[in-house]
SEGU-161488 format. One record per residue (C-alpha): residue number from 1; x, y, z; residue in one letter. Coordinates in Angstrom, 3 decimals. Layout:
# residues N
   num          X          Y          Z   residuo
   NUM          X          Y          Z         a
...
This chain:
# residues 636
   num          X          Y          Z   residuo
     1     17.134    -13.809    -12.417         m
     2     19.628    -12.380     -9.943         a
     3     21.028     -8.883    -10.436         y
     4     24.567     -8.491     -9.126         r
     5     24.002     -4.810     -8.319         s
     6     21.455     -2.040     -8.582         l
     7     23.517     -0.690    -11.496         n
     8     22.992     -3.958    -13.361         e
     9     19.220     -3.545    -12.922         f
    10     19.503      0.089    -14.106         i
    11     21.328     -1.036    -17.246         n
    12     18.632     -3.641    -17.917         a
    13     15.954     -0.948    -17.569         l
    14     17.900      1.313    -19.936         d
    15     18.266     -1.438    -22.534         k
    16     14.526     -2.172    -22.322         a
    17     13.621      1.500    -22.894         g
    18     12.247      1.746    -19.344         e
    19     14.663      4.381    -18.002         l
    20     15.204      8.113    -18.451         v
    21     18.555      9.534    -17.336         r
    22     18.231     13.115    -16.103         i
    23     21.539     14.995    -16.247         s
    24     20.217     18.367    -15.010         t
    25     20.503     19.076    -11.280         f
    26     17.215     18.410     -9.511         v
    27     16.791     19.135     -5.812         d
    28     16.065     16.072     -3.611         p
    29     13.966     18.424     -1.486         v
    30     10.504     18.350     -3.138         l
    31     11.558     18.621     -6.816         e
    32     12.482     14.971     -7.473         i
    33      9.212     13.832     -5.903         a
    34      7.167     16.305     -7.971         e
    35      8.745     15.139    -11.226         i
    36      8.254     11.493    -10.261         t
    37      4.613     12.080     -9.327         d
    38      3.933     13.531    -12.775         r
    39      5.683     10.702    -14.605         v
    40      4.228      7.850    -12.533         s
    41      0.670      9.100    -13.084         k
    42      1.058      9.337    -16.892         t
    43      0.702      5.749    -18.156         p
    44      2.139      6.248    -21.637         d
    45      5.214      8.071    -20.254         r
    46      5.719      6.201    -16.993         n
    47      9.454      5.428    -16.753         k
    48     12.103      4.755    -14.145         a
    49     14.099      7.929    -13.489         l
    50     17.830      8.146    -12.791         l
    51     18.729     11.573    -11.434         f
    52     22.454     11.883    -12.113         e
    53     23.024     15.254    -10.413         k
    54     21.582     15.377     -6.908         t
    55     23.947     17.774     -5.142         g
    56     25.781     14.769     -3.670         t
    57     28.304     12.228     -4.966         d
    58     25.523      9.749     -5.689         f
    59     22.891      9.414     -8.427         p
    60     19.331      8.521     -7.376         l
    61     17.021      5.909     -8.889         l
    62     13.281      6.292     -8.385         i
    63     10.188      4.605     -9.856         n
    64     12.392      1.641    -10.734         g
    65      9.554     -0.839    -10.076         m
    66      6.747      1.563    -10.969         g
    67      5.014     -0.475    -13.690         s
    68      4.023     -4.080    -14.275         e
    69      6.851     -4.538    -16.766         k
    70      9.500     -3.110    -14.451         r
    71      8.151     -5.068    -11.470         m
    72      8.453     -8.238    -13.566         c
    73     11.973     -7.252    -14.607         m
    74     12.893     -6.752    -10.953         a
    75     11.662    -10.257    -10.133         l
    76     13.120    -11.791    -13.303         g
    77      9.810    -13.069    -14.708         v
    78      7.612    -12.423    -17.736         d
    79      4.457    -12.236    -15.624         s
    80      3.770    -11.856    -11.921         l
    81      1.570    -14.942    -12.206         d
    82      4.697    -16.930    -13.127         d
    83      5.922    -16.497     -9.548         v
    84      2.547    -17.591     -8.179         a
    85      2.706    -20.746    -10.305         r
    86      6.241    -21.509     -9.120         d
    87      5.154    -21.172     -5.497         i
    88      2.041    -23.304     -6.077         a
    89      4.149    -26.028     -7.715         d
    90      6.608    -25.968     -4.827         l
    91      3.805    -26.256     -2.258         f
    92      2.269    -29.187     -4.119         k
    93      5.556    -31.049     -4.372         k
    94      6.499    -30.519     -0.754         l
    95      3.051    -31.071      0.743         a
    96      1.651    -33.780     -1.497         g
    97      1.509    -37.443     -0.373         p
    98      4.535    -39.589     -1.273         k
    99      3.398    -43.181     -1.828         h
   100      6.633    -44.984     -2.500         g
   101     10.396    -44.894     -2.111         l
   102     10.982    -43.772     -5.698         l
   103      8.533    -40.917     -5.331         e
   104     10.246    -39.830     -2.118         k
   105     13.678    -40.032     -3.745         l
   106     12.388    -37.941     -6.641         a
   107     11.842    -35.110     -4.152         m
   108     15.546    -34.878     -3.260         l
   109     16.527    -32.576     -6.152         p
   110     13.689    -30.258     -5.204         q
   111     14.865    -30.214     -1.586         l
   112     18.431    -29.542     -2.723         n
   113     17.178    -26.678     -4.836         k
   114     15.267    -25.367     -1.816         f
   115     18.446    -25.500      0.266         a
   116     20.328    -23.585     -2.445         s
   117     18.023    -20.591     -1.948         w
   118     18.862    -20.219      1.751         m
   119     20.950    -17.135      2.620         p
   120     24.603    -17.715      3.411         k
   121     27.025    -15.633      5.486         v
   122     30.372    -15.301      3.699         v
   123     33.686    -14.219      5.169         s
   124     35.420    -10.939      4.524         g
   125     33.911     -7.708      3.289         r
   126     31.286     -7.341      0.614         g
   127     30.964     -4.871     -2.238         a
   128     28.649     -2.909      0.071         c
   129     31.712     -2.206      2.247         q
   130     34.138     -1.092     -0.477         q
   131     34.022      2.461      0.865         v
   132     33.721      3.252      4.569         v
   133     32.769      6.834      5.378         m
   134     35.499      8.244      7.600         e
   135     32.849     10.141      9.502         k
   136     29.274      8.850      9.051         p
   137     27.062     11.583      7.645         d
   138     23.555     10.991      6.287         l
   139     23.763     14.438      4.693         g
   140     26.100     12.981      2.076         k
   141     23.196     10.915      0.665         l
   142     20.514     12.451     -1.619         p
   143     17.728     11.751      0.877         i
   144     14.322     13.023     -0.251         l
   145     11.750     15.319      1.173         q
   146      8.734     14.323     -0.873         c
   147      5.892     16.621      0.197         w
   148      5.705     20.172      1.573         p
   149      4.331     19.276      5.016         k
   150      6.685     16.354      5.614         d
   151      8.581     16.677      8.873         g
   152     11.877     16.644      6.962         g
   153     13.880     14.291      4.768         r
   154     13.062     10.574      4.871         f
   155     14.755      7.399      3.692         l
   156     11.907      5.768      1.778         t
   157     13.326      2.390      0.648         l
   158     15.338      1.173      3.657         p
   159     15.529     -2.571      4.307         a
   160     15.819     -2.575      8.098         i
   161     17.550     -5.575      9.705         h
   162     16.899     -6.607     13.293         t
   163     17.135     -9.845     15.271         k
   164     15.111    -11.328     18.077         d
   165     17.457    -11.136     21.109         p
   166     16.091    -14.397     22.489         n
   167     16.491    -16.707     19.502         n
   168     18.559    -14.735     16.975         g
   169     15.946    -15.004     14.212         i
   170     16.370    -12.230     11.655         r
   171     13.686     -9.902     10.327         n
   172     13.895     -7.458      7.442         i
   173     11.185     -4.818      7.252         g
   174     10.649     -1.563      5.433         m
   175      9.758      1.485      7.507         y
   176     10.367      5.126      6.667         r
   177     13.245      6.853      8.491         m
   178     13.148     10.593      9.185         q
   179     16.591     12.201      9.346         v
   180     17.188     14.541     12.307         f
   181     20.973     14.890     12.421         t
   182     23.901     13.537     10.351         p
   183     23.935     10.460     12.605         t
   184     20.393     10.119     13.943         m
   185     16.985      9.200     12.511         t
   186     13.694      8.035     13.905         a
   187     12.746      4.380     13.544         m
   188      9.118      4.285     12.423         h
   189      8.037      0.731     13.228         w
   190      4.364      0.190     13.998         h
   191      3.135     -1.841     16.949         k
   192      2.013     -4.735     14.706         h
   193      5.443     -5.124     13.068         k
   194      8.060     -7.733     13.942         v
   195     10.791     -5.125     14.453         s
   196      8.620     -3.426     17.051         a
   197      8.320     -6.749     18.873         r
   198     12.116     -7.156     18.739         h
   199     12.439     -3.648     20.190         f
   200     10.120     -4.570     23.062         n
   201     12.199     -7.683     23.797         e
   202     15.399     -5.630     23.964         y
   203     13.599     -3.194     26.259         k
   204     12.680     -6.033     28.630         k
   205     16.308     -7.145     28.675         l
   206     17.604     -3.588     29.095         g
   207     20.005     -4.137     26.188         k
   208     21.027     -1.889     23.294         r
   209     19.409     -3.033     20.043         m
   210     21.662     -3.344     16.963         p
   211     20.041     -2.272     13.695         v
   212     21.359     -2.265     10.127         a
   213     19.782     -0.626      7.090         v
   214     20.472     -1.834      3.536         a
   215     19.770      0.297      0.479         l
   216     19.893     -0.957     -3.082         g
   217     21.451     -4.114     -4.430         g
   218     19.230     -6.596     -6.235         d
   219     15.721     -5.031     -6.343         p
   220     14.386     -8.361     -5.063         v
   221     15.780     -7.390     -1.651         y
   222     13.572     -4.307     -1.628         t
   223     10.514     -6.333     -2.540         y
   224     11.259     -9.042      0.045         a
   225     11.481     -6.405      2.797         a
   226      7.899     -5.325      1.979         t
   227      6.465     -8.844      1.728         a
   228      3.925     -9.896      4.397         p
   229      5.735    -13.058      5.404         l
   230      4.793    -15.100      8.454         p
   231      6.892    -14.260     11.492         e
   232     10.130    -16.251     11.704         n
   233     10.301    -16.795      7.925         v
   234     13.503    -15.212      6.650         d
   235     12.897    -12.575      3.974         e
   236     16.167    -13.560      2.308         y
   237     14.857    -17.078      1.824         m
   238     12.020    -15.552     -0.220         l
   239     14.553    -13.387     -2.061         a
   240     16.627    -16.483     -2.837         g
   241     13.577    -18.289     -4.172         f
   242     12.574    -15.332     -6.347         l
   243     16.051    -14.745     -7.810         r
   244     16.851    -18.491     -7.971         k
   245     20.134    -17.795     -6.235         k
   246     21.017    -17.554     -2.557         r
   247     21.607    -14.162     -0.966         v
   248     25.172    -13.776      0.242         e
   249     25.486    -11.849      3.498         l
   250     28.406    -10.226      5.269         v
   251     28.758     -9.138      8.869         k
   252     28.383     -5.472      9.701         c
   253     31.548     -3.638     10.704         l
   254     30.307     -1.923     13.870         t
   255     27.263     -4.125     14.577         q
   256     28.734     -7.611     13.958         p
   257     25.639     -9.330     15.380         e
   258     23.874     -8.443     12.117         l
   259     24.449     -9.578      8.536         e
   260     23.533     -7.618      5.411         v
   261     23.543     -8.315      1.645         p
   262     27.105     -8.252      0.362         a
   263     26.044     -6.606     -2.907         d
   264     23.843     -3.808     -1.476         a
   265     24.662     -0.233     -2.470         d
   266     24.643      1.326      1.003         f
   267     24.701     -0.040      4.544         i
   268     23.817      2.197      7.476         i
   269     24.779      0.573     10.775         e
   270     23.649      1.693     14.178         g
   271     21.628      0.999     17.259         y
   272     18.474      1.887     19.176         v
   273     18.718      2.472     22.918         e
   274     15.434      0.999     24.246         p
   275     15.212      3.230     27.320         n
   276     16.168      6.449     25.541         e
   277     13.605      9.232     25.230         e
   278     11.474      8.860     22.078         l
   279     11.492     11.486     19.335         i
   280      8.517     13.290     17.727         w
   281      8.536     11.971     14.160         e
   282      6.490     13.088     11.137         g
   283      4.274     14.220      9.472         p
   284      4.856     12.171      6.311         f
   285      2.941     12.082      3.032         g
   286      1.966      8.417      3.056         d
   287      0.710      5.733      0.657         h
   288     -2.899      6.413      1.668         t
   289     -2.717      9.761     -0.164         g
   290     -2.969     11.557      3.184         y
   291     -0.326     12.693      5.639         y
   292      0.319     10.288      8.468         s
   293      0.522     12.446     11.550         l
   294      3.472     12.826     13.929         p
   295      3.961     10.545     16.888         d
   296      6.687      9.341     19.254         w
   297      9.171      6.786     17.896         y
   298     12.577      5.369     18.907         p
   299     15.839      7.071     17.918         r
   300     18.283      5.278     15.629         f
   301     21.955      6.256     16.104         h
   302     24.318      5.738     13.159         v
   303     27.685      4.126     13.901         t
   304     28.879      3.529     10.323         a
   305     27.929      4.143      6.687         i
   306     29.517      1.995      3.981         t
   307     28.820      1.792      0.272         h
   308     29.855      0.400     -3.098         r
   309     32.280      2.415     -5.201         q
   310     29.572      2.768     -7.875         d
   311     26.679      3.192     -5.412         a
   312     23.269      4.434     -6.551         v
   313     20.824      5.701     -3.945         y
   314     17.362      4.074     -4.337         p
   315     14.230      5.975     -3.355         a
   316     10.495      6.019     -3.863         t
   317      7.630      8.367     -3.180         i
   318      4.189      7.449     -1.921         v
   319      1.046      9.537     -2.063         g
   320     -2.236      9.704     -3.934         i
   321     -2.380      6.542     -6.093         p
   322     -1.147      5.356     -8.461         p
   323      2.496      5.376     -7.402         q
   324      5.350      2.859     -7.515         e
   325      4.140      1.126     -4.337         d
   326      1.007     -0.006     -6.188         a
   327      3.183     -2.446     -8.156         w
   328      4.918     -3.740     -5.054         l
   329      1.406     -4.410     -3.750         g
   330      0.381     -6.088     -7.000         k
   331      3.391     -8.403     -6.750         a
   332      2.350     -9.341     -3.209         t
   333     -1.211     -9.942     -4.354         e
   334     -0.008    -12.403     -7.011         r
   335      2.828    -14.051     -5.081         i
   336      0.869    -14.723     -1.900         f
   337     -2.309    -15.923     -3.598         l
   338     -1.023    -19.516     -3.780         a
   339     -0.009    -19.796     -0.090         p
   340     -3.359    -18.351      1.013         i
   341     -5.235    -20.824     -1.198         k
   342     -3.177    -23.818     -0.181         m
   343     -2.872    -23.218      3.552         t
   344     -5.840    -21.153      4.730         m
   345     -8.659    -20.523      2.241         v
   346     -8.754    -23.245     -0.440         p
   347    -11.970    -21.836     -1.949         e
   348    -10.186    -18.755     -3.274         i
   349     -9.884    -18.588     -7.049         q
   350     -8.389    -15.122     -7.443         d
   351     -7.805    -11.856     -5.611         m
   352     -7.447     -8.196     -6.604         n
   353     -6.430     -5.158     -4.559         m
   354     -7.424     -2.075     -6.603         p
   355     -5.061      0.893     -6.313         v
   356     -7.934      3.051     -5.068         e
   357     -8.053      0.869     -1.968         g
   358     -4.370      1.520     -1.137         v
   359     -3.686     -2.130     -0.273         f
   360     -5.689     -3.126      2.808         h
   361     -8.711     -0.879      2.397         n
   362    -10.339     -2.749     -0.507         l
   363     -9.833     -6.394     -1.462         v
   364    -11.878     -8.226     -4.097         i
   365    -11.867    -12.017     -3.877         t
   366    -13.494    -14.632     -6.083         s
   367    -14.258    -18.025     -4.593         i
   368    -15.409    -21.430     -5.727         n
   369    -18.730    -21.506     -3.897         k
   370    -20.201    -24.918     -3.120         e
   371    -22.604    -24.357     -0.206         y
   372    -24.677    -21.758      1.623         a
   373    -22.707    -19.559      4.003         g
   374    -19.383    -20.216      2.343         q
   375    -18.892    -16.485      1.777         g
   376    -19.011    -15.878      5.536         q
   377    -16.569    -18.728      6.103         k
   378    -14.108    -17.106      3.681         v
   379    -14.695    -13.681      5.229         m
   380    -13.736    -14.883      8.693         n
   381    -10.744    -16.851      7.410         a
   382     -9.341    -13.899      5.484         m
   383     -9.769    -11.432      8.344         w
   384     -7.726    -13.840     10.457         g
   385     -4.953    -14.377      7.895         a
   386     -1.763    -12.427      8.595         g
   387     -1.821     -8.842      7.372         q
   388     -5.256     -9.425      5.839         m
   389     -6.455     -8.654      9.372         m
   390     -6.090     -4.987      8.357         f
   391     -8.583     -5.312      5.494         n
   392    -11.430     -2.808      5.708         k
   393    -13.747     -3.665      2.788         i
   394    -13.879     -7.213      1.443         l
   395    -15.893     -7.901     -1.721         v
   396    -16.694    -11.540     -2.486         l
   397    -17.756    -12.902     -5.839         t
   398    -17.835    -16.227     -7.656         d
   399    -18.285    -17.229    -11.265         g
   400    -15.930    -16.333    -14.068         k
   401    -15.803    -12.530    -13.994         q
   402    -12.372    -10.961    -14.344         k
   403    -11.608     -9.108    -11.146         l
   404    -10.176     -6.113    -12.990         d
   405    -13.205     -5.747    -15.296         d
   406    -14.890     -3.524    -12.741         y
   407    -18.114     -2.759    -14.624         k
   408    -18.933     -6.404    -15.360         t
   409    -17.857     -7.441    -11.883         l
   410    -19.911     -4.761    -10.131         a
   411    -22.989     -5.641    -12.155         k
   412    -22.666     -9.305    -11.146         y
   413    -22.070     -8.480     -7.480         v
   414    -25.064     -6.163     -7.237         f
   415    -27.363     -8.577     -9.054         e
   416    -26.594    -11.086     -6.272         n
   417    -26.723     -8.574     -3.430         l
   418    -29.469     -7.790     -0.968         d
   419    -27.958     -4.948      1.096         p
   420    -30.108     -5.883      4.069         a
   421    -28.857     -9.481      4.339         t
   422    -25.674     -9.850      2.299         d
   423    -23.478     -7.167      3.857         i
   424    -21.694     -7.962      7.108         y
   425    -20.063     -5.612      9.586         f
   426    -17.371     -6.414     12.113         s
   427    -14.500     -4.730     13.904         q
   428    -10.926     -5.558     14.691         g
   429     -7.298     -4.525     14.211         p
   430     -6.666     -1.929     11.513         m
   431     -3.582     -0.380      9.965         d
   432     -2.346      2.386     12.256         v
   433     -2.277      4.639      9.160         l
   434     -6.063      4.341      8.859         d
   435     -7.154      7.788      9.985         h
   436    -10.891      6.968      9.846         s
   437    -10.770      4.756     12.948         c
   438    -12.133      6.366     16.110         s
   439     -9.337      4.584     18.002         k
   440     -5.809      4.167     16.651         l
   441     -5.377      0.760     15.020         g
   442     -8.884     -0.487     15.824         f
   443    -11.990     -0.010     13.698         g
   444    -14.805     -1.349     11.574         g
   445    -14.801     -3.792      8.657         k
   446    -17.345     -4.662      5.994         m
   447    -17.859     -7.704      3.767         c
   448    -20.014     -7.389      0.638         i
   449    -21.075    -10.893     -0.336         d
   450    -21.790    -10.670     -4.061         g
   451    -21.703    -14.415     -4.672         t
   452    -24.599    -16.257     -6.253         h
   453    -26.969    -17.160     -3.435         k
   454    -28.172    -20.610     -2.573         w
   455    -31.812    -21.091     -1.650         e
   456    -31.019    -21.085      2.072         e
   457    -29.442    -17.629      1.790         e
   458    -32.328    -15.852      0.042         i
   459    -34.884    -14.108      2.252         s
   460    -36.647    -12.128     -0.477         s
   461    -36.858    -12.528     -4.254         p
   462    -34.233    -10.794     -6.405         r
   463    -35.601     -8.314     -8.923         r
   464    -33.963     -7.116    -12.129         l
   465    -32.766     -3.536    -11.666         f
   466    -34.391     -0.858    -13.796         r
   467    -33.294      2.721    -13.264         f
   468    -36.254      5.042    -12.669         s
   469    -37.083      7.378    -15.530         e
   470    -38.105      9.942    -12.895         q
   471    -34.547     10.252    -11.568         f
   472    -33.216     13.725    -12.357         s
   473    -29.860     15.084    -11.183         v
   474    -30.848     18.750    -11.680         p
   475    -34.134     18.195     -9.813         k
   476    -32.383     16.520     -6.869         l
   477    -29.732     19.226     -6.639         k
   478    -32.432     21.889     -6.679         a
   479    -34.369     20.122     -3.929         s
   480    -31.270     19.396     -1.826         f
   481    -28.826     22.310     -2.204         p
   482    -26.284     20.591      0.075         e
   483    -25.669     18.097     -2.762         l
   484    -22.671     19.545     -4.604         a
   485    -22.431     16.652     -7.040         g
   486    -24.393     13.575     -8.137         i
   487    -23.101     10.882    -10.472         n
   488    -25.721      8.434    -11.724         d
   489    -23.735      6.961    -14.625         i
   490    -23.428      3.504    -13.022         a
   491    -27.205      3.224    -12.593         a
   492    -28.204      5.045    -15.776         r
   493    -25.763      3.535    -18.282         e
   494    -24.230      0.412    -16.766         w
   495    -27.203     -1.117    -14.944         g
   496    -25.428     -1.017    -11.570         i
   497    -27.729      0.254     -8.761         p
   498    -25.181      2.642     -7.181         v
   499    -25.131      6.436     -6.872         l
   500    -22.190      8.701     -6.020         f
   501    -22.989     11.914     -4.151         m
   502    -20.900     14.801     -2.807         a
   503    -22.433     16.567      0.177         i
   504    -21.680     19.832      1.923         n
   505    -22.122     18.421      5.409         k
   506    -22.993     21.211      7.865         n
   507    -24.759     19.746     10.905         r
   508    -24.625     16.665     13.152         p
   509    -26.328     13.645     11.611         g
   510    -26.610     15.413      8.262         h
   511    -25.577     12.516      6.008         v
   512    -27.851     10.034      7.767         k
   513    -30.828     12.392      7.681         a
   514    -30.291     13.190      4.006         l
   515    -29.921      9.515      3.146         h
   516    -33.153      8.589      4.877         e
   517    -34.999     11.387      3.088         t
   518    -33.590     10.462     -0.323         l
   519    -34.489      6.808      0.161         c
   520    -38.171      7.687      0.478         q
   521    -38.262      9.212     -3.006         l
   522    -39.981      7.090     -5.671         p
   523    -37.129      7.632     -8.133         e
   524    -34.747      5.822     -5.768         m
   525    -36.628      2.561     -6.348         q
   526    -34.170     -0.250     -7.088         g
   527    -31.037      1.613     -5.942         i
   528    -29.018     -0.542     -3.544         k
   529    -26.151      1.693     -2.435         m
   530    -25.282      5.401     -2.187         v
   531    -21.678      6.476     -1.634         l
   532    -21.207      9.898     -0.025         y
   533    -18.045     12.022     -0.171         v
   534    -17.428     15.637      0.761         e
   535    -18.410     18.522     -1.487         q
   536    -14.889     19.226     -2.830         t
   537    -14.661     15.820     -4.541         v
   538    -15.644     15.596     -8.207         n
   539    -18.214     12.790     -8.369         t
   540    -17.534     12.326    -12.099         d
   541    -14.105     10.957    -11.146         d
   542    -15.184      7.572     -9.798         i
   543    -11.613      6.456     -9.029         a
   544    -11.147      9.511     -6.807         d
   545    -14.525      8.947     -5.142         v
   546    -13.566      5.363     -4.280         l
   547    -10.120      6.401     -3.039         w
   548    -11.621      9.039     -0.743         r
   549    -14.431      6.755      0.427         l
   550    -12.110      3.841      1.254         c
   551     -9.838      6.137      3.272         n
   552    -12.508      8.099      5.154         n
   553    -14.944      5.294      5.957         l
   554    -15.201      3.228      9.103         d
   555    -17.831      0.818      7.728         p
   556    -19.274     -0.239     11.066         r
   557    -19.662      3.342     12.283         r
   558    -20.396      5.112      9.006         d
   559    -23.054      2.949      7.363         h
   560    -26.776      3.616      7.415         m
   561    -29.934      2.236      5.866         y
   562    -32.705      4.385      4.462         g
   563    -35.145      3.786      7.298         g
   564    -37.267      0.833      8.476         p
   565    -38.832      0.261      5.060         e
   566    -35.685      0.732      2.980         s
   567    -32.696     -1.532      2.445         n
   568    -30.678      1.064      0.511         i
   569    -27.257      1.197      2.117         l
   570    -25.528      4.546      2.539         g
   571    -21.797      4.824      3.232         l
   572    -20.466      8.083      4.648         d
   573    -17.010      8.730      3.198         g
   574    -16.822     12.369      4.277         t
   575    -14.251     13.845      6.621         r
   576    -15.188     13.348     10.280         k
   577    -14.966     16.186     12.820         t
   578    -15.539     16.600     16.529         k
   579    -18.257     19.211     15.978         a
   580    -20.352     17.237     13.482         l
   581    -19.415     13.625     14.179         d
   582    -17.974     13.474     17.686         g
   583    -14.667     12.374     16.157         f
   584    -11.832     13.034     18.615         e
   585     -8.688     12.254     16.581         r
   586     -6.877     14.718     14.284         p
   587     -7.844     14.363     10.623         w
   588     -4.958     14.375      8.132         p
   589     -4.753     16.520      5.041         n
   590     -4.682     15.310      1.472         v
   591     -1.184     15.276     -0.033         i
   592     -0.327     17.807     -2.736         a
   593      2.790     19.621     -3.891         a
   594      3.036     23.335     -3.146         d
   595      2.790     26.035     -5.792         e
   596      6.459     27.006     -5.448         r
   597      7.671     23.473     -6.240         t
   598      5.230     23.087     -9.117         i
   599      6.455     26.374    -10.601         s
   600     10.127     25.440    -10.131         s
   601      9.656     22.102    -11.915         v
   602      7.631     23.732    -14.702         d
   603     10.522     26.129    -15.393         k
   604     13.167     23.415    -15.680         k
   605     11.006     20.796    -17.403         w
   606     12.459     21.258    -20.902         e
   607     15.933     20.520    -19.484         l
   608     14.885     17.133    -18.091         l
   609     14.602     15.181    -21.329         g
   610     11.090     14.023    -20.509         l
   611      9.297     15.392    -23.573         g
   612      6.342     17.735    -23.462         d
   613      5.476     19.075    -20.052         i
   614      3.201     16.968    -17.843         i
   615      0.859     19.080    -15.753         i
   616      1.226     18.534    -12.011         s
   617     -1.339     16.039    -10.628         p
   618     -1.366     18.125     -7.442         s
   619     -3.257     20.929     -9.190         l
   620     -6.292     18.647     -9.237         k
   621     -6.260     18.443     -5.441         y
   622     -5.550     22.065     -4.525         m
   623     -9.257     22.773     -3.994         t
   624     -9.642     19.657     -1.853         q
   625     -7.075     20.626      0.797         l
   626     -8.172     21.394      4.340         y
   627     -6.208     24.561      5.043         g
   628     -2.417     24.589      4.878         h
   629     -1.201     22.148      7.529         e
   630     -0.623     18.387      7.578         a
   631     -3.751     17.921      9.674         h
   632     -7.116     19.640      9.821         v
   633     -8.087     22.051     12.514         l
   634    -11.670     21.304     13.521         d
   635    -12.644     24.885     12.775         s
   636    -11.549     24.592      9.132         e
């Protein structure tokens, strides 16, 4: 289904009971984000929010794709798997053998349909150019500051258009944009991104780089800008396929080399001067749940701002999961499963990226296993497949377990797992937002092969796990006072040989030494893995433990076994410091709203039309903050 405007999508959400209109003024600086964080983390009250009074001429839509239902509405499907099936069918028809003339002729309608999805440049102006700001001014838009230690206001849903200067191939990506003046932002493109490569090509040529930013329009455009497409595949071709209608583009007014969606809500045109001095951008409360720290990025200079007469400003917030971006990620997981299966890893049956893993950090994959070593073959193929190269922890399974039934899945994986032989460590490129890496963008990876083992893969007999009756949480905490929390529920009640422990780490090598000591205790018999987090984390909250562990762990550097006679694997998911770990990079802080914003929202809550007050999720994390800045001082 194609939406003719963002307003048409808003009306569909309203009709479906998925939207709350908020007519009270809410400040785009911190307050909108705080309200959205509360709503998005409350499953039975999670709605899209339309803030009608923002202190500007424009309303603001946020959390528009922040649930499975709304993500499906945005893509015009009943289920995200419907898109995967459509893509699989298309691949089969295009790639399958054609044995006769009639069979080849039968493909023509499909090829015509494929051609009808291709973007088309139309003449004249589009709806996105109905109003041209006489004097471009980003301050006229309700641009958010989401978190208290953010460097300022950021555009959070910009579809950024660039072209390769050598071949003219277009790319649309989504990168945050910090506003510095009414006509200047930073352009936060990472070194692995296509736009960054375009920038480098312009720099070689010594030419000014035109850039255009689209906001709003059909929500499919927003999704397509986030999709991990192969380089040189046009994002608007994917958008056309998803909406079953081509994207119509118009030329920019001041950057005519670039084309943008005719039905977008806002277009911000401008340029980047490749040889201009970079600007110090950030911090920014990011999708990892931590602040990404400031760094030097190119300056983007605005030459024009145009918009629809009925424009709505689209925004999102990211932070401690779950947030709206989790559903964009879930759409990618479903949509790109078929291409991965059909072009790179045919053994894959299904894939799941839990929200606690914030996309790349944790990926669970089930395979159709037919021979010994096939898990390692899949591991290497996936770590070489596009943006899957950023994956940190890969869990492999086979059989018929549902990948979102975590208890059943974990029990199966650990029954098939010998930690000494079935866990593999590697290193390679990592997301530059991964703060656990000792070097920016380069760190360790881990594959947990929980598939059923063939005879060739078994070096020692598997034994049924029985949790020791001698295991006592109070006794362990008394013997090891540095243990602030121990959760044995997985081992004690679910038959999964895993323990969760929070440690007050206070000396070099502390976690390793403690792990080796614990592993010698008789009551640890049968345990296969211990996950360590810092003492401020509540070990009873397993989702939080996994989120912290996945963020803070470099698997290759931070794993340990319990000594020469023990195969119990320990994973150190604590914060790393120079003093205790020899860690040289700054460590970012956890994201949380400040007390002033929480209080302000509490006071106006009954005016918002959102029902009974929802307590701020940030209160849960106040005791977990490292001081008051966006990064941790080593002395804190």
